[in-house]
N, C-alpha and C positions, 0 to 999 in steps of 0.2 A: 837290430834297429836300423843299421845301415842298409841291409837288404830290403827292408820294408820301404825305406825312403827311395831306394833305387827302383823298386817295383812301382811305387806310386808315381815317380817321375816318368818312367817308361809308359805307364798307362796314360798319364796326362798327355804325353807326346803323341801317342797313338790316337787319342781322342781328338787332339788338335789337328792332326793330319787328316783324320776322317772328316772333320768339320770343313777343312780347307777343300777337300774333294767335293763335298756337297756345295760349297760356295762357288766352286769352279764350274758348276753347270751353266748352261747357256743363259746368262743373265739377260740376254736380249729379249727373251720372252716377256720379261716384266715391263718392257716398253711397248709391247705389241698389242694390237687389237685382236682378241682371241675369240674364236667361235667355230661353228660348224659350217662347212661348205654346203650351201643350199643349191648352188648352180655354178658350173664352171664352163668357161669358153676359152678360146685362144687369146682373147683380149682381156680377160679378167675373171672375177668370180663374185658371187653374192655370198656374203658372210653373215650367218645368223648368229647374232650376239644376244646377250641378256636384254639389251635395249631395243632390238629390232634388226632389220636387214641393213647391212652396209655394203654398198656397191664398191668393189675394188677393181682398179684398172692396173694393167701391167704396162710397163714401158720396155724399151729395148735394154734398159739397164737393170731391170728387176732380176734379182737372184732368188734361187730356190734352194732350200736346205732341208735335209732329212738326217736326223741323228748326227748333227754337226758336220755333215758331208754334203757336197754339192748334189742337187737333185734337178729334175727337169720340170718344166711347166706341165708336161703330160702326166706327171706323178700326182697332180692335184685331182682328187676324186670327190664327188658328191658324198656327203656323210663324214668326211674326214674332219678332224679338229686341226685347225691351223692358227698360226699367229701371223699377223701382217704388220710390218713396220713400214711406215710411210708418212706421207704428208697429206693433210686434208685439202681438197680442192675447193674453190668457191662454190661449186655445185653440190658439195656435201660428200662427194665420192672420195675414196682414199686411193692415192697414187702409191702403189706398192714399190718400195725400195727392196724389200726382202719378204719372202713368204717362207715361214718355218712350218714344215710339215711334221705330222706325228706328235702334235702337242697332246699330252695326256689329259684325260678328263679331270676336272677338279675333284679332289677327295671329298666325299660326303662327310659332314660333321659327325663325330662319334656321338651315339645316343647318350643322353645324360643318364648316369646311374642313379637309380632311386635309392634313397636311404633304406638300408636293410633294417627291417623291424621284426621283432620277435613276437 
């Protein structure tokens, strides 16, 4: 009985640590405007989102990140999925504080399983 309790406790601990690892992923992406780069220039990019194209401008303080490591403005390529954290300008453009490269595509919803009938 004691061994079973210790095994259950160890399993719970491992699951908790695994969950903490998942939670430790880059939470910044949840605050970002995410989409596909439709155009990229030295001064910014056009971001194709679900709601349309968002013009993004860079400043001298804009940082770039790829897999939680520093990246360069030149790493932004048309077709890439990125997340942009910044502030909305009165013109409707987004002034980027940070551009997160390599954002994974959203997972497709799993198809509903139909009831199995005989």
